[in-house]
SETOR-489948 format. One record per residue: x, y, z of N, C-alpha, C in turn; residue in one letter. Coordinates in steps of 0.001 Angstrom, whole numbers, plus 500000, padded with zeros to 6 digits. Layout:
SETOR-489948
nu  nv  nw  cau  cav  caw  cu  cv  cw  resn
X  Y  Z  X  Y  Z  X  Y  Z  A
...
END
This chain:
SETOR-489948
nu  nv  nw  cau  cav  caw  cu  cv  cw  resn
489163  512309  500449  490556  511784  500128  491125  512302  498763  M
492241  512886  498577  493033  513041  497402  493576  511950  496825  K
493336  512346  495793  493837  511652  494839  494477  512035  493539  K
495751  511785  492776  496354  512197  491416  497121  510704  490815  F
496959  511431  489272  497837  510478  489163  498451  511105  487330  Y
499238  510195  487374  500660  511150  486542  501455  509789  485239  M
500450  510457  483846  501386  508906  483100  503366  509190  483331  M
503824  507769  483725  504896  507612  483419  505410  507060  482029  L
504712  505883  481255  505172  505754  479904  504032  505483  479656  A
504745  505441  478364  502995  504190  477357  504312  503630  476152  A
503152  502108  475774  503241  501249  475121  502762  501846  474104  V
503012  501687  472535  502193  501528  471314  502405  500413  470305  A
501336  500250  470176  501983  498939  469506  500935  499157  468014  A
501354  498473  466647  500883  498558  465312  500206  497749  465346  L
499343  496904  465472  498221  495974  464819  496910  496615  465482  T
495671  495654  464875  494226  496444  464925  494017  496122  466546  V
494603  494758  467301  493903  494680  468626  495026  494711  469288  S
495937  496093  469301  497047  496120  470175  496107  497035  470961  A
496819  497351  472620  496013  497678  473552  497862  498811  474266  N
497270  500132  474836  498803  500789  475246  498380  500566  476481  A
499653  499672  477709  499601  499985  479003  500304  501186  479401  Q
499644  502055  479981  500718  503326  480405  500772  502898  481917  D
501703  502742  482612  501553  502913  483932  501332  504156  485128  V
500727  504307  485634  500317  505657  486035  500043  505562  487283  L
500736  506992  488274  500962  506373  489464  499621  507033  490643  T
499589  507128  491762  498887  507272  492563  498373  507414  494223  G
497806  507903  494835  498251  508350  495969  496871  507726  497002  T
496180  506742  497763  495732  506853  498863  495729  506630  499689  I
494899  507109  500828  495097  507620  502307  494220  506698  503238  N
494619  506481  504176  493950  505341  505035  493672  506690  506622  V
492741  507476  506432  492262  508545  507478  492955  509875  506253  G
492530  510860  507511  492759  512293  506557  494461  512448  507019  D
495076  512198  505948  496585  512625  505795  497043  513157  506116  Y
496443  514398  505184  496883  515867  504764  496376  517642  505677  D
495753  516310  506310  494564  517834  507292  494468  517123  508630  N
495349  515818  509257  495073  515254  510317  495532  516237  511449  A
494914  516137  512063  494779  517382  513351  494921  516679  514618  T
494212  515497  515027  493968  514627  516053  495518  513912  516477  N
495905  513804  517502  497505  512991  517794  496759  512882  518823  F
497654  511314  519301  497641  510615  520619  497840  510857  521569  Y
497472  511259  523032  497930  511289  523829  497776  510038  525352  N
497752  509064  524789  497726  508142  525819  498434  506804  525952  G
498657  505704  526716  499984  505009  527071  500705  505027  525852  S
502122  504701  525932  502576  504858  524731  502661  502948  524350  Y
502563  502346  524901  502106  500866  524091  500857  500898  522943  F
500354  501864  522867  498702  501922  522341  499019  503411  520704  D
500598  503080  520725  500821  503917  519637  501229  503497  518307  M
500649  503261  517103  501800  503261  515909  501810  504221  515423  A
502733  504082  514519  503876  502682  514108  504933  502479  515003  P
505077  503956  516070  506360  503918  516790  505969  504704  517872  A
506792  504615  519205  507213  505065  520297  508391  505655  520397  N
508935  506811  521097  510641  507251  521089  510927  506782  522959  F
510131  506539  523108  509802  506111  524765  510338  505083  525193  Y
510808  503978  524508  511411  502922  524877  512313  502263  523365  L
513607  501830  523955  514384  501530  523097  513539  500078  522197  N
513272  499416  522579  512684  498800  521420  511157  498440  521176  H
510983  498772  520432  509290  498558  519161  509363  497986  518159  Y
507716  497420  518179  507265  496941  517166  505969  497039  516934  G
505473  497067  516176  504035  497270  515580  503683  496703  514268  S
502135  496278  514351  501352  495780  512690  500248  496090  512595  Q
500674  496766  511593  499228  497330  511443  498689  496566  510309  M
497320  496476  510273  496397  495546  509292  495275  496638  508290  L
495622  496718  506725  495039  496987  505924  494122  495910  505211  Y
493277  497015  505239  491420  495879  504557  492135  496063  502907  L
491724  495382  501901  491373  495767  500621  490271  496242  500297  Y
489018  495467  500679  488001  495653  501283  487390  497250  501797  D
488054  497881  502660  487845  499197  502927  488798  499988  503205  T
490685  499863  502934  491495  500747  502643  492014  501069  501279  D
491800  500202  500331  492384  500311  499070  491201  500102  498293  F
490208  500229  498226  488660  500126  497209  489346  501145  496169  T
490208  502528  495905  490693  503072  494620  491631  501922  494036  D
491771  501181  494571  492957  499509  494101  491815  498850  492832  F
490661  499158  493037  489711  498060  492312  489614  498458  490612  E
489804  497759  489890  489498  497935  488740  491366  498452  488041  G
491445  498706  488466  493192  498844  488417  494201  498109  488182  K
495240  497721  487207  495884  496401  486725  497468  496513  487665  N
498558  495062  487941  499418  495678  488350  499946  496887  489059  D
498618  496417  490498  499203  497905  491295  500287  496948  492351  V
501036  497952  492349  502654  497755  493302  502839  498971  494459  K
502559  498735  495235  503503  499769  496157  504680  500335  496194  I
505022  501982  496267  505876  502405  496341  506177  503161  497107  T
505699  503574  498245  506076  504029  499383  505116  503862  500512  K
505584  504289  501458  504345  504266  502892  504747  505380  504067  I
503284  506416  504256  504468  507471  504876  503672  507593  506594  S
504073  507398  507233  503379  507869  508367  503477  509660  509000  Y
503009  510186  509865  503851  511436  510566  502980  511333  511815  K
503552  512272  512374  503811  512862  514311  503666  513908  514049  F
503298  515059  515506  503053  516000  515767  504182  515988  517350  Y
505474  516776  516561  506765  517122  516949  506145  517953  517674  D
506629  517459  519745  506555  518180  520812  508201  518440  521834  Q
508806  518575  520902  510846  518325  521687  510367  517417  522786  A
509758  516488  523351  509910  516220  524705  511108  514999  524710  I
511386  514732  523175  513059  513245  523258  513731  514217  522391  Y
515074  513826  523294  516247  514015  522772  516362  513557  521272  S
517176  514097  520482  517368  513157  519376  517508  512188  519678  D
517515  511502  518423  517492  510144  518564  517438  508883  516971  I
518417  508335  516797  518959  507013  516046  518434  505997  516451  T
517503  505670  515333  517149  504048  515076  517043  503481  514084  A
518044  502120  514119  517814  501116  513318  515659  500682  512827  N
515506  500801  512372  514272  500416  511606  514291  499434  510424  V
512844  498413  510520  512667  497325  509987  511895  497438  508904  K
511250  496755  508027  509786  496797  508117  508823  495740  507011  Y
508128  495136  507243  508186  494021  506841  506659  494104  506070  Y
506537  493805  504989  505098  493819  504699  504810  492064  503958  L
503489  492330  503970  502973  490785  503866  501199  490509  503570  Q
501027  489287  502746  499762  489874  502265  498817  488393  503051  L
497753  489024  503372  496968  487745  504360  495542  488078  503913  V
494758  486911  504303  493149  486737  503921  492911  487279  505082  D
493268  487564  506676  492267  487643  507336  492550  488914  507595  E
491292  489671  508099  490347  490560  508418  490756  491399  509426  T
491145  490651  510561  491204  491263  512105  492726  490220  512242  E
492913  490768  513824  493949  490087  514469  493302  488140  514677  F
493728  486803  514967  493912  486123  515840  493872  486186  517015  Q
493003  485221  517838  493234  484601  519386  493523  483546  519924  T
493992  483312  520114  494021  481512  520538  493221  480976  522135  D
493422  480342  522655  492002  479773  523117  492207  480094  524220  N
492876  481272  524578  492858  481838  525808  491870  483428  526094  S
492705  483242  524551  491880  484804  524256  492896  486065  523847  G
494345  485693  523901  495325  486464  523637  495102  486735  522479  N
495377  488288  521417  495304  488372  520315  496924  488178  520116  K
497241  487844  518414  498318  487468  517862  498682  487912  516832  L
499879  488447  516837  501053  488929  516167  500622  488280  514525  Y
500687  488796  513327  501223  487959  511933  502278  487547  512546  F
502424  486382  511778  504231  485998  511499  505055  486709  510454  D
505520  487824  510896  505847  488874  509454  507429  487461  509454  C
507990  487427  510622  509279  487201  510565  509675  485613  509725  F
509234  485226  508893  509455  484384  508197  510009  484320  506594  S
509903  485959  506238  510372  486629  505503  511335  487278  505819  T
512134  488230  504783  513141  488854  504931  512220  490598  504826  E
513025  490596  506029  512232  492762  505872  512537  493293  504223  P
511556  494135  504081  511451  494681  502044  512176  495893  502670  V
512745  496609  504003  513297  497296  504318  513285  497427  505576  V
515344  497854  505509  516207  497704  506364  517094  499191  506188  E
516976  499879  507406  517633  501875  507311  517647  501793  508762  G
518292  503334  508728  518541  503994  509885  517721  505543  509616  E
517218  505478  511053  516066  506616  511098  516623  507494  511976  F
516752  508630  511871  517455  509558  512458  516384  510837  512613  Y
516283  511121  514129  514937  511420  514010  516028  513365  514881  Y
516045  513843  514369  516259  515338  514992  515354  516203  516044  E
514768  515521  516134  513610  516315  517801  513614  517844  517990  A
513914  517831  518491  514873  519507  518845  514306  520880  517501  F
514897  520341  516476  514744  520933  515695  514020  520799  514789  S
512950  519729  514966  511605  519578  514363  510430  520088  515364  A
510913  520988  516388  509595  521546  517414  508563  521726  516419  Y
507232  521597  517197  505882  522260  516487  505136  521621  515004  G
506033  520387  514180  506231  520526  513043  505726  519393  512736  E
505574  518649  511845  504461  517501  511274  506148  516499  510953  D
506069  515463  511665  507329  514595  511178  506953  513733  510149  V
507612  513102  508600  507768  511719  508416  508124  510441  508507  E
507726  509341  508756  508560  508549  508782  507851  507445  507816  M
508583  507605  506533  508520  506999  505137  509146  505372  505320  T
508595  504245  504340  509007  503531  503854  508697  503715  502831  I
510074  503192  502245  510683  504049  500547  510555  502415  500053  D
509615  502296  499123  510108  500933  498485  510020  501267  497004  L
510524  502314  496482  510765  502686  495044  511861  501789  494345  S
512536  501414  494817  513521  500521  493940  512948  498551  494231  N
512244  498402  494602  511703  497377  494752  510017  497069  494972  A
508994  497817  494519  507354  497809  494280  507287  496512  495429  P
506049  496622  496024  505675  495670  496739  504131  495085  495815  F
503683  494214  495312  502618  494206  494489  501504  493470  495272  A
500005  494162  494966  499236  494287  496018  497950  493047  495236  I
498080  492015  495373  496712  491042  494128  495319  491295  495424  T
494778  491504  494390  492839  492008  494278  492711  491081  495773  P
492066  491746  496676  491108  490929  497726  492093  490668  498470  G
493182  490382  498814  494524  490346  499710  494570  491639  500553  K
494209  491487  501666  494457  492558  502697  495901  492312  503040  N
496515  493820  503645  498160  494094  503570  498234  494167  505368  L
499680  493109  505683  499950  493867  506945  501258  494509  507293  V
501647  496062  507655  503183  496551  508203  503522  496098  509396  V
504253  495908  509348  505493  495292  510678  506142  496228  510771  T
506206  497475  511593  507739  497910  512089  507819  497302  512775  A
509847  497195  512693  510634  496982  514067  511300  497956  514160  V
511453  498482  515299  512368  499780  515519  512661  499431  516821  I
514392  499517  516787  515566  499752  517530  516159  501130  518234  D
516311  501409  518621  517100  502196  519410  518441  502236  519762  M
519502  503136  519213  520653  502897  519475  521342  503340  520282  T
520631  503994  521473  521299  504646  522391  519893  504487  523236  G
520940  505844  524921  519475  505999  525450  518265  506195  524850  D
517230  506000  525059  515738  507093  525027  515328  506916  525714  C
515166  508342  526610  513882  508855  527402  513662  510098  526963  T
512232  510033  527705  511845  511095  528115  511061  511678  529140  A
510768  513300  528814  510704  513794  529954  508744  513562  529946  S
508305  513025  529066  506800  512551  529231  506164  511705  529158  S
505943  510818  529259  505500  509686  528314  504211  509662  527157  D
503937  510657  527149  502930  511220  526077  503803  511270  524362  D
502602  510498  523678  503946  510155  522703  502596  510731  521487  A
502966  511879  520465  501364  512883  520027  501515  512108  518670  P
501074  511154  518355  500886  510715  516865  499178  510368  516266  F
499735  511051  514909  497913  511523  514878  497770  510317  513921  Y
496240  510027  514521  495134  508898  514218  493694  509198  513454  T
493889  507828  512919  492481  508283  511822  491251  507797  512760  S
491803  507109  513977  490606  506463  514839  489890  505275  514590  G
490132  504730  513515  490205  502786  513291  490877  502161  514713  I
489939  501618  514906  490700  500925  515868  490574  499239  515818  S
491363  498234  517139  490667  496869  516459  491714  496718  515272  N
492513  496963  514347  493454  497131  513716  495131  497452  513047  R
496070  497597  514922  497173  498085  515466  497456  497314  516353  A
498325  496683  516922  498584  496264  517709  500602  496761  518056  M
500949  496700  519033  502060  496988  520009  502804  496601  520694  T
504117  496578  520306  505287  495595  521153  506009  496806  521881  Y
506042  497271  523223  506967  498002  523929  508017  496939  525144  S
509318  497609  524764  510213  497298  526227  511903  498080  526172  D
512294  498078  527130  513444  498769  527630  514658  497570  527069  N
514442  495944  526984  515846  495435  527005  515927  494310  525769  N
514452  493903  525205  514439  493253  524433  513418  493136  523117  I
514230  492928  522289  513766  493440  521214  512021  492568  520458  S
511891  493263  519514  510747  492431  519051  510817  491451  517978  F
512326  491019  517712  512912  490098  517110  513312  489191  517840  T
513942  489505  518641  513641  488145  519830  512755  487904  520730  D
511483  488439  520643  510558  488066  521356  509570  486928  520343  Y
510128  487153  518940  509586  486342  517740  510487  485029  518080  A
511364  484898  518776  511896  483530  519683  511271  483127  520851  N
510824  483588  521352  510229  483249  522762  508798  482413  523206  D
508962  481843  523888  508066  481376  523925  506261  481313  524066  A
506400  482706  524372  505435  483732  524325  504674  483736  522837  D
505709  483976  522120  505278  484117  520614  504518  483710  520297  Y
503771  483861  519281  503077  485562  519461  502184  485775  519176  P
501695  485405  521113  501015  486213  521761  500988  488059  521950  K
500735  488881  521973  500407  489748  522103  501034  490051  524049  C
502089  489887  524596  501919  489540  525459  502158  490573  526357  S
502175  490747  527854  502815  491461  529070  503863  491332  529530  S
504657  490005  528828  505135  489663  529525  506585  490341  529794  T
506910  491070  528743  507699  491713  528974  507301  493231  528918  Y
507647  494481  528603  507058  495568  529025  505814  496258  529013  S
505292  495754  527623  503527  495912  526875  503646  495743  525973  G
502356  495414  525676  501831  494949  524332  500617  495747  524725  G
500599  496603  523180  498634  497836  523117  497977  496673  522390  G
496827  496563  522179  495697  495857  521611  494931  496591  521390  T
494868  497567  521722  493477  498500  521754  493714  499979  521077  R
495213  499794  519758  495815  500936  519333  495115  501301  518005  V
494759  502829  517771  494197  502914  516565  494872  502867  515691  N
494568  502884  513964  495367  502919  513013  496242  504136  513115  M
496900  504145  512551  497802  505992  512459  497006  506500  510751  P
496762  507296  510594  496921  507778  509529  497780  507656  508679  V
497883  507243  506958  498777  506877  506106  498828  506742  504822  T
499342  507297  504672  499961  507893  503176  500258  506730  502193  K
499613  506002  501087  500498  505043  500724  500671  505886  498758  I
501454  505866  498284  501743  505614  496934  501928  504556  496894  E
501582  504813  495232  501712  503526  494475  501120  503031  492667  Y
501882  502372  491964  501810  502311  489881  500388  501422  490276  T
500285  501695  488249  498932  500668  489008  499327  500530  486715  Y
498933  499627  486524  498541  500387  484780  496827  499486  484393  T
496239  499951  482826  495392  499987  483150  494881  500295  481092  E
494629  499156  480958  494697  499376  479616  493510  500114  478600  S
493883  500801  477858  493340  501655  476567  493878  501228  474618  T
492222  501476  474307  492577  501725  473012  493553  502250  472257  P
494377  501972  471791  495236  503103  471314  494689  503980  470156  T
495118  505509  469516  494710  505800  468769  494444  505457  466874  A
495446  504287  467269  495417  503725  465711  494900  502845  465327  I
494443  501763  467224  493871  501227  466539  491822  501216  466283  T
491501  502383  466973  490272  503320  466665  490251  503289  465155  E
491166  503653  464168  491287  504351  463308  490936  503515  462175  I
492284  502580  462417  492449  501315  461837  490848  500623  461969  E
489850  500294  462475  488949  499815  462953  487672  500540  462092  S
487987  501669  461960  487244  502947  461227  487100  502623  460298  E
488111  502415  459061  488659  502485  457686  488088  501168  457826  A
488193  499916  458493  487468  498781  458492  486457  498701  458038  Q
485559  499156  458813  483884  499202  458317  484122  500046  457133  N
484150  500926  456531  484071  501687  455601  484738  501406  454129  D
485499  499969  454374  486173  499473  453359  484669  498669  452460  A
485457  498684  451210  484322  498221  450049  484124  496403  450276  P
482759  496380  449782  482876  494182  449072  483003  494064  447583  Y
483464  493510  447446  484130  492386  446587  483464  490826  446703  Y
482854  490891  444891  482438  489919  445220  483959  488368  445059  D
483076  487244  444228  484575  485913  444554  485637  486255  442849  L
484881  487130  442129  485844  487745  440529  486146  488603  440464  M
486207  489542  441860  486842  490912  442465  486147  492045  441954  G
484395  492255  441897  483902  493330  441009  483371  493629  442552  R
483664  495134  442206  483071  495386  443610  481718  495750  443613  K
481114  495725  444723  479768  495912  444894  478947  496876  445711  M
477455  497393  445635  477216  497597  446908  476871  497379  447776  S
477386  498664  449034  476628  497767  450169  476102  497837  450627  A
474922  498623  450443  473392  499239  450161  472294  498221  450063  S
473363  497636  449190  472578  496352  448366  473190  495413  448222  N
473438  494433  448875  474122  493026  448884  473183  491982  448761  L
473139  491109  447130  472574  489572  447489  473075  488722  448525  P
473089  487536  448848  473548  486928  449822  474582  485812  448540  A
475839  485996  449739  476821  485077  449334  477706  485491  450315  G
478615  485190  449019  480079  485229  449794  481526  486034  449359  I
481192  487465  449924  481904  488490  449684  483321  488918  450724  Y
484279  489733  449652  485875  490028  450527  485547  491437  451116  I
485628  491716  452066  485496  493156  452814  486564  493478  453871  H
487598  494356  453442  488280  494739  454933  489078  493543  454586  G
489518  492585  453769  491077  491435  453686  490367  490477  453923  G
488648  490833  454758  488848  489006  455026  487079  488636  454440  K
487044  487152  454178  485554  486712  453909  484709  487120  454526  K
483494  487365  454254  482217  487642  454911  480899  486869  453863  V
479940  486380  454772  479316  485536  454803  477674  486835  454496  I
477294  486630  453406  476069  487980  453764  474935  487201  453555  V
473794  486555  454151  472558  486107  454097  471320  486692  453612  K
END
């Protein structure tokens, strides 16, 4: 896993107890994002974060703090600024324009829940506003044979991570035109992590409309399809964080205080190596020697 850090800002204080808060950036990968060569060739129902074979698509991906976000441990004020997914283009599609909405939410669950009938249930993302909403234009044929990235850019409103909480990313994709392909295999890179992603696909009913249906939040086959055995796609997550570090001034002042002379209450300078019991002035403070 690659990781890099870059100092963005530093705050210096001129007091003995001051700490400098440096805002740093890092990258964490779920799966081998940079060197991924394994792409998915199964049913289009079972591909996250998206496929382009049907007009409407939804997917949810569950990232675990103790498994995927171990690099966050010990860091303060972690905020996600960008989430990227990639797949390999085989030019099996025409150029595509889609409306995309992403919802991010923090949860305690470490897996998708099931109802009494054993149906897996989606997390209820629609109780909040989408974090990012925009248009995704995919020039399929011009990207033939290349890695294509789909990115959630949160730089204008970074998403704060609470230590110990898990993250659900929901992608809702609606095509603006006909979406047909010469083949039903969409080759997405996958990290091979199972049971932490689910999908929804339909040619007529959007995932948002499905959320208002009586079958929601079941991963239902009422419509075209729901995928419950979906592999987690490789993911690149960029984030910022802070960590407290003593300032150079603090260290110098602390050292200077240790070397400061001792004075008795009459103002006489005393030898630090041979002080009798009593009260003295040291570094501007009263100290008691027993």
